C-alpha positions in Angstrom: 12.9 -45.2 -59.3 10.8 -48.1 -60.2 8.4 -46.9 -57.9 8.4 -43.2 -59.6 7.7 -45.2 -63.1 4.9 -47.1 -61.8 3.3 -43.8 -60.3 3.7 -41.8 -63.5 2.2 -44.5 -65.5 -0.6 -44.9 -63.1 -1.4 -41.2 -63.2 -1.3 -41.3 -67.1 -3.6 -44.3 -67.4 -6.1 -42.5 -64.5 -6.0 -39.4 -66.9 -6.6 -41.1 -69.9 -9.5 -43.2 -68.1 -11.1 -39.9 -66.9 -11.0 -38.3 -70.5 -12.3 -41.6 -72.0 -15.1 -41.7 -69.3 -16.0 -38.1 -70.1 -16.2 -38.4 -73.6 -18.7 -41.3 -73.3 -20.6 -39.8 -71.0 -20.7 -36.7 -73.4 -21.7 -38.8 -76.1 -24.2 -40.8 -74.1 -26.2 -37.6 -73.1 -29.2 -37.8 -74.9 -29.9 -34.0 -74.7 -26.1 -33.6 -76.2 -27.1 -36.3 -78.8 -29.8 -34.1 -79.7 -28.0 -30.9 -80.2 -25.3 -32.6 -82.1 -27.9 -33.9 -84.6 -29.9 -30.8 -85.0 -26.7 -28.8 -85.7 -25.5 -31.1 -88.0 -28.9 -31.6 -89.9 -29.2 -27.8 -90.0 -25.8 -27.3 -91.0 -26.6 -29.9 -94.1 -29.4 -28.2 -95.2 -27.7 -24.9 -95.2 -27.3 -24.3 -99.2 -31.2 -24.8 -99.3 -32.3 -22.4 -96.8 -29.6 -19.7 -98.4 -31.5 -20.7 -101.6 -34.9 -19.6 -100.1 -33.3 -16.8 -98.4 -32.1 -15.4 -101.8 -35.1 -15.7 -103.4 -37.1 -13.3 -100.8 -34.1 -11.1 -100.9 -34.8 -10.8 -104.7 -38.5 -10.2 -104.1 -38.0 -7.3 -101.7 -41.5 -7.0 -101.1 -42.8 -4.3 -98.3 -45.2 -4.7 -95.4 -48.4 -6.6 -96.1 -47.5 -7.0 -99.9 -45.3 -10.0 -99.3 -47.5 -12.4 -101.3 -44.4 -14.3 -102.8 -42.4 -14.4 -99.7 -45.0 -15.7 -97.3 -46.1 -18.2 -100.0 -42.7 -19.7 -100.0 -42.2 -20.0 -96.4 -45.8 -21.4 -96.2 -44.8 -23.9 -99.0 -41.8 -24.8 -97.4 -43.5 -25.6 -94.1 -46.2 -27.5 -95.8 -43.6 -29.8 -97.7 -42.1 -30.6 -94.2 -45.3 -31.7 -92.5 -46.4 -28.4 -91.0 -50.3 -27.9 -91.1 -50.7 -23.9 -92.1 -53.2 -21.7 -91.4 -53.1 -18.5 -93.8 -54.8 -15.1 -93.7 -54.7 -15.2 -89.8 -55.7 -11.9 -88.1 -57.3 -10.3 -91.2 -53.7 -10.2 -92.8 -53.4 -12.0 -96.3 -49.7 -12.5 -95.7 -49.6 -13.6 -91.8 -49.9 -17.5 -91.4 -49.4 -19.7 -88.5 -47.7 -23.3 -89.2 -48.3 -25.8 -86.6 -47.0 -29.4 -86.0 -47.3 -31.6 -82.9 -49.6 -32.1 -79.8 -49.7 -31.0 -76.2 -47.7 -29.1 -74.1 -45.2 -27.2 -74.2 -46.1 -24.9 -77.3 -43.1 -23.3 -78.3 -43.4 -20.7 -80.9 -40.8 -19.0 -83.4 -41.2 -15.9 -84.9 -40.6 -15.2 -88.8 -40.7 -11.8 -90.6 -40.0 -11.2 -94.3 -41.0 -7.9 -95.3 -38.4 -5.2 -97.0 -37.8 -1.7 -96.8 -39.0 1.2 -99.5 -36.4 2.8 -101.4 -33.8 0.7 -100.2 -32.8 -1.1 -103.4 -29.1 -2.2 -103.8 -27.0 -5.1 -105.4 -24.9 -7.4 -103.3 -21.7 -6.0 -104.0 -19.9 -3.5 -101.8 -20.3 0.1 -103.4 -23.8 1.7 -103.3 -25.7 0.7 -106.3 -29.4 0.3 -106.7 -30.9 -2.6 -108.9 -32.3 -1.2 -111.7 -36.0 -0.9 -111.9 -36.3 -2.0 -107.8 -37.3 0.2 -105.5 -37.0 -2.0 -102.3 -34.4 -3.7 -100.4 -34.1 -5.9 -97.5 -32.0 -3.2 -95.2 -33.3 -4.8 -92.0 -32.5 -8.4 -93.1 -36.0 -10.2 -92.8 -35.4 -12.4 -95.9 -32.7 -14.1 -93.5 -35.2 -13.5 -90.4 -38.2 -15.8 -91.7 -36.0 -18.1 -93.2 -34.0 -19.1 -90.0 -37.1 -19.1 -88.1 -38.5 -21.8 -90.7 -35.7 -23.8 -90.6 -35.5 -23.9 -86.9 -38.8 -24.8 -86.8 -38.5 -27.7 -89.2 -35.8 -28.8 -87.1 -37.7 -29.3 -84.0 -40.6 -30.6 -86.0 -38.2 -33.5 -87.3 -37.4 -34.3 -83.6 -41.0 -34.3 -82.6 -41.9 -36.3 -85.3 -39.0 -38.9 -84.3 -40.7 -38.8 -81.0 -37.2 -37.5 -79.4 -39.3 -34.1 -78.2 -42.7 -34.1 -76.9 -44.8 -31.0 -77.6 -46.2 -28.6 -80.0 -44.0 -26.5 -82.4 -45.6 -23.2 -84.1 -43.9 -21.0 -86.8 -45.5 -17.4 -86.8 -45.2 -15.9 -90.2 -45.4 -12.1 -89.3 -46.0 -9.6 -92.0 -45.0 -5.8 -91.9 -42.7 -5.6 -88.8 -41.0 -2.3 -90.4 -43.9 0.1 -89.5 -47.0 -1.9 -90.0 -47.3 -3.6 -86.7 -48.1 -6.7 -88.2 -47.6 -9.0 -84.9 -49.9 -6.8 -83.0 -52.9 -7.7 -84.7 -51.9 -11.4 -84.4 -51.6 -10.8 -80.5 -54.9 -9.0 -80.7 -56.4 -11.7 -82.6 -55.3 -14.1 -79.6 -52.9 -16.4 -82.1 -50.5 -16.5 -78.8 -52.9 -17.7 -76.1 -51.8 -20.9 -75.9 -48.3 -20.8 -76.6 -45.8 -21.0 -73.8 -42.7 -19.5 -74.9 -41.8 -17.6 -78.0 -38.1 -17.5 -79.6 -37.2 -14.8 -82.1 -33.9 -13.2 -83.5 -32.9 -10.3 -85.7 -30.2 -9.8 -88.0 -27.4 -7.6 -87.1 -23.8 -6.8 -86.9 -22.8 -9.0 -84.1 -23.8 -12.0 -81.9 -25.6 -11.4 -78.9 -28.9 -12.3 -76.8 -30.9 -9.6 -76.8 -31.4 -7.9 -73.3 -32.4 -4.4 -73.7 -35.9 -3.2 -74.4 -37.3 -1.4 -77.2 -39.1 1.8 -77.5 -42.9 2.0 -77.7 -44.1 3.5 -80.6 -47.2 5.2 -82.2 -47.9 6.2 -85.6 -50.1 8.1 -87.9 -50.7 9.8 -91.3 -52.3 13.3 -90.9 -54.3 14.4 -93.9 -55.2 17.9 -94.5 -57.8 19.0 -97.1 -57.8 22.7 -98.0 -59.2 24.5 -101.4 -57.2 24.6 -104.6 -56.6 27.8 -106.5 -54.5 29.7 -108.8 -51.2 30.4 -106.7 -50.4 33.5 -108.6 -53.8 34.5 -110.2 -56.3 34.2 -107.1 -54.1 32.9 -104.1 -56.8 34.5 -101.7 -59.4 31.9 -103.0 -57.3 28.8 -101.6 -56.4 27.3 -98.5 -53.3 25.5 -98.7 -53.1 22.0 -96.9 -49.5 22.2 -97.6 -49.4 24.9 -95.1 -51.4 23.1 -92.7 -48.7 20.5 -92.9 -45.7 22.9 -92.2 -47.5 24.8 -89.7 -48.0 21.6 -87.8 -44.4 20.3 -88.4 -43.3 23.8 -86.7 -45.4 23.0 -83.6 -44.2 19.6 -83.2 -40.7 20.8 -83.5 -41.1 23.6 -81.0 -42.9 21.1 -78.6 -39.4 19.0 -78.9 -38.1 21.2 -76.0 -40.9 20.4 -73.7 -41.2 16.7 -73.9 -39.4 13.9 -72.1 -35.6 14.0 -73.3 -35.8 10.1 -74.3 -38.6 10.9 -76.8 -38.0 10.4 -80.4 -40.5 11.9 -82.8 -39.8 11.5 -86.9 -41.7 12.4 -89.8 -41.9 12.9 -93.6 -44.1 14.6 -95.9 -45.5 11.9 -98.1 -47.8 14.5 -100.2 -47.1 18.3 -100.5 -49.2 19.1 -103.7 -48.3 18.6 -107.4 -47.3 21.6 -108.7 -46.1 25.1 -107.3 -48.6 27.1 -109.2 -51.4 25.4 -107.6 -52.6 25.9 -104.0 -52.6 22.5 -102.5 -55.9 21.0 -101.5 -54.4 17.8 -100.0 -51.2 17.1 -98.1 -50.4 14.4 -95.5 -47.5 14.1 -93.4 -46.6 10.8 -91.7 -45.3 10.7 -88.2 -44.2 8.4 -85.7 -43.7 9.1 -81.6 -41.4 6.7 -79.5 -40.7 6.4 -76.2 -39.4 3.6 -73.3 -42.5 3.7 -71.7 -45.7 3.0 -73.6 -47.9 5.4 -71.5 -45.8 8.5 -72.3 -46.3 7.3 -76.1 -49.9 7.6 -75.4 -49.7 11.1 -73.8 -47.0 12.6 -76.4 -49.2 11.4 -79.5 -52.2 13.4 -78.0 -50.2 16.3 -78.2 -49.2 15.9 -81.5 -53.0 15.5 -82.5 -53.8 18.9 -80.9 -50.7 20.3 -83.0 -52.7 18.8 -86.1 -55.6 20.7 -84.8 -54.3 23.6 -84.6 -52.7 23.9 -87.6 -56.2 23.0 -89.5 -57.7 25.8 -87.5 -55.0 28.5 -88.4 -55.1 27.7 -92.1 -59.0 26.9 -92.5 -58.2 23.4 -93.7 -59.9 20.1 -92.5 -58.0 17.3 -90.7 -58.1 13.9 -90.2 -55.9 11.3 -89.0 -55.3 7.6 -89.4 -53.2 5.6 -86.7 -51.0 3.6 -89.0 -48.9 1.5 -86.0 -48.4 0.9 -82.6 -46.3 -1.2 -80.6 -45.1 -1.7 -76.8 -41.7 -1.9 -75.4 -40.1 -5.2 -75.0 -40.0 -7.5 -71.9 -36.8 -8.9 -71.2 -36.9 -12.7 -69.8 -33.4 -13.1 -68.0 -34.2 -17.0 -67.4 -34.5 -17.4 -71.3 -31.9 -15.1 -71.8 -29.7 -17.4 -70.0 -30.7 -20.4 -71.8 -30.3 -19.0 -75.3 -26.8 -17.5 -74.4 -25.6 -21.0 -73.4 -26.6 -22.1 -76.8 -25.6 -19.1 -78.9 -21.9 -19.8 -77.4 -22.1 -23.3 -78.2 -22.9 -22.5 -81.9 -20.4 -19.5 -82.4 -20.2 -16.9 -84.7 -19.4 -16.2 -88.4 -16.0 -16.8 -89.6 -15.1 -15.1 -93.0 -13.2 -16.4 -96.1 -10.4 -14.3 -97.7 -12.9 -13.1 -100.1 -15.6 -12.3 -97.5 -12.5 -10.3 -95.7 -12.0 -8.3 -98.6 -15.7 -7.8 -99.2 -15.9 -6.8 -95.4 -13.2 -4.2 -95.7 -14.6 -2.5 -98.7 -18.1 -2.3 -97.1 -16.3 -0.6 -94.0 -14.2 1.6 -96.0 -17.5 3.5 -96.9 -18.5 3.9 -93.1 -18.4 7.7 -91.7 -17.1 6.2 -88.2 -14.6 4.0 -87.1 -15.8 0.1 -87.4 -15.0 -2.6 -84.9 -12.6 -5.1 -86.1 -13.9 -7.4 -88.8 -13.0 -11.0 -86.5 -16.2 -9.5 -84.0 -18.2 -11.5 -86.3 -16.7 -14.9 -85.2 -16.9 -13.8 -81.3 -20.1 -14.1 -79.0 -20.8 -11.1 -77.0 -21.2 -11.9 -73.0 -24.9 -12.0 -71.3 -25.5 -8.2 -70.3 -28.5 -6.6 -69.1 -29.0 -3.1 -70.7 -31.1 -0.5 -68.8 -31.7 1.8 -71.8 -34.2 0.8 -74.4 -32.1 1.3 -77.5 -33.1 3.4 -80.4 -35.7 1.1 -82.2 -39.0 -0.2 -81.9 -40.6 -3.7 -82.5 -43.8 -5.3 -82.5 -42.1 -8.3 -80.9 -42.7 -6.2 -77.9 -46.6 -6.7 -78.3 -45.7 -10.4 -78.2 -43.5 -10.0 -75.3 -46.8 -9.0 -73.5 -48.6 -12.0 -74.2 -46.3 -14.6 -73.6 -42.3 -15.1 -72.2 -40.1 -14.2 -75.1 -36.5 -14.4 -75.9 -34.3 -13.2 -79.0 -31.0 -12.7 -80.4 -28.9 -11.0 -83.0 -26.6 -13.0 -85.3 -23.8 -11.2 -87.4 -25.4 -11.3 -90.8 -23.6 -8.0 -91.6 -20.4 -6.9 -91.8 -19.1 -5.6 -88.2 -20.4 -1.9 -87.6 -22.9 -1.8 -90.4 -26.3 -0.1 -89.2 -29.5 -1.3 -89.8 -31.5 0.3 -92.7 -28.4 0.8 -94.9 -27.4 0.1 -98.3 -24.5 -2.0 -96.7 -26.7 -3.8 -94.6 -28.8 -5.2 -98.2 -25.7 -5.6 -99.8 -24.3 -7.9 -97.4 -27.6 -9.8 -96.7 -27.5 -10.9 -100.1 -24.1 -13.0 -100.0 -22.9 -15.7 -98.0 -21.9 -13.5 -95.1 -25.6 -13.2 -94.4 -26.3 -16.8 -95.0 -23.6 -17.6 -92.5 -25.2 -15.5 -89.9 -28.8 -16.9 -90.6 -27.6 -20.3 -90.0 -26.2 -19.3 -86.4 -29.7 -18.0 -85.8 -31.5 -21.0 -86.7 -29.0 -23.6 -85.0 -29.2 -21.4 -81.9 -33.0 -21.2 -81.4 -33.5 -24.9 -82.4 -31.1 -25.7 -79.5 -32.8 -23.4 -77.1 -35.7 -25.0 -77.8 -34.8 -28.3 -77.1 -33.6 -27.4 -74.0 -37.0 -25.9 -73.1 -38.9 -29.4 -74.3 -36.4 -31.4 -72.1 -36.3 -29.3 -69.3 -40.2 -28.1 -68.3 -38.8 -26.2 -65.3 -37.5 -23.8 -67.3 -40.5 -22.8 -68.9 -42.1 -22.7 -65.5 -39.5 -20.2 -64.3 -39.6 -18.2 -67.3 -43.4 -17.9 -66.7 -43.1 -16.8 -63.2 -40.4 -14.0 -64.3 -42.8 -12.9 -67.0 -45.8 -12.4 -64.3 -43.4 -10.6 -62.3 -42.2 -7.9 -64.9 -45.7 -7.6 -66.5 -47.3 -7.0 -63.1 -51.2 -6.1 -63.2 -50.9 -4.4 -66.7 -53.8 -5.5 -69.0 -52.6 -5.6 -72.7 -54.6 -2.9 -74.7 -53.0 -2.5 -78.2 -51.5 1.0 -79.1 -53.1 1.2 -82.3 -56.7 0.9 -80.9 -59.2 -1.5 -82.7 -58.5 -0.7 -86.2 -58.2 -3.3 -89.0 -54.6 -4.1 -90.1 -53.2 -1.4 -92.2 -52.9 -3.4 -95.2 -52.1 -0.4 -97.7 -49.6 1.7 -95.4 -47.0 1.4 -98.1 -49.3 3.0 -100.8 
């Protein structure tokens, strides 16, 4: 019996020793300590970053008009020791903030443009803010703030000589249709960058392992002859007729294009009064497809439809390319690194009040929503073969440098992007909590890349394989930034 007791005591003592040793090993791991420090420091500053994000939520400035939003980010970075170059790539609201020297150079993308017509109070019922038009229906007020926060945290570690290299925060305006990053890529701003990190607000927590649709957009403008629509219609040539003829032809064309194609349009100007034959009309088109070459080809057919419409209505047509973005190259090497850190950070836990808010939001959906608890979980890493339904100018960045991104649950599970429900949740603590998940995950991912340069080497090798011999060419051509595309 004594021997049995001795054996049990020895086993217990050994178990305790193993646990203590493991704990000591964990706390003595320099990289783990860096990550703990960064995570805690970001959490300590969560209220400050929430304040900044909500200021930008209130500004709700549309593409290329984000004067206050970009200025707030620029000042925050300057106050934290970054050198900030403003007005880059011929865009007044674009910037590059830099700290550190030498390699590796890691970039973090920040967005901050809102969407027109999406004004909404931060409440779980549809109610636009009186006197406001735009709203952050894609959560870019959170996007930019989390990216700035992660950049500042990495700067702090470089300053304290706990990391070596350079951190850059790229202020990227007009993602929503303005293709801001395309001009930044075209200007060579990513040429010296080794890896780029980004994220996007969403209704779940996952690393992005799905491509995006390539996209090309343009405004088609028709000029005709005005006349009295009743007294002398024969003297007029209707530009609105031309727009409608073009739309009919494009809609007929849908039967004869690849099924993955998406074409959308809005008539932005159809005349001013029914009794006047419109002498000017404009229609705004998007053409999307998983492959950039198909986008080019289909867009050319849309142009032919516009030319035919002008010929048939005896009007004149001209078009202006507004935007153009590539598909998104996925980097599995970087995805695996980010996944590990996202799992470490975890998802978003709601308070009872937030659960009630979420239930009210979900009650407005016309479809069955996922469980609210999904916001607290992290999706497993999974490569998706389809390109999804959206487009992003991050695609062009991904053709310039190895790139990885994620989404964080800033919205109630089930919430679609570009909805009033997204604006509402993004203006609450639900949005702010998801924002901090992203900031922490990007900071921890950057720490891994600074401390394990072999990961960057492996990511670059994968990038070269995926890109192949393709020589980058902007889909929007050599045009200047469309600074007034929201006018």
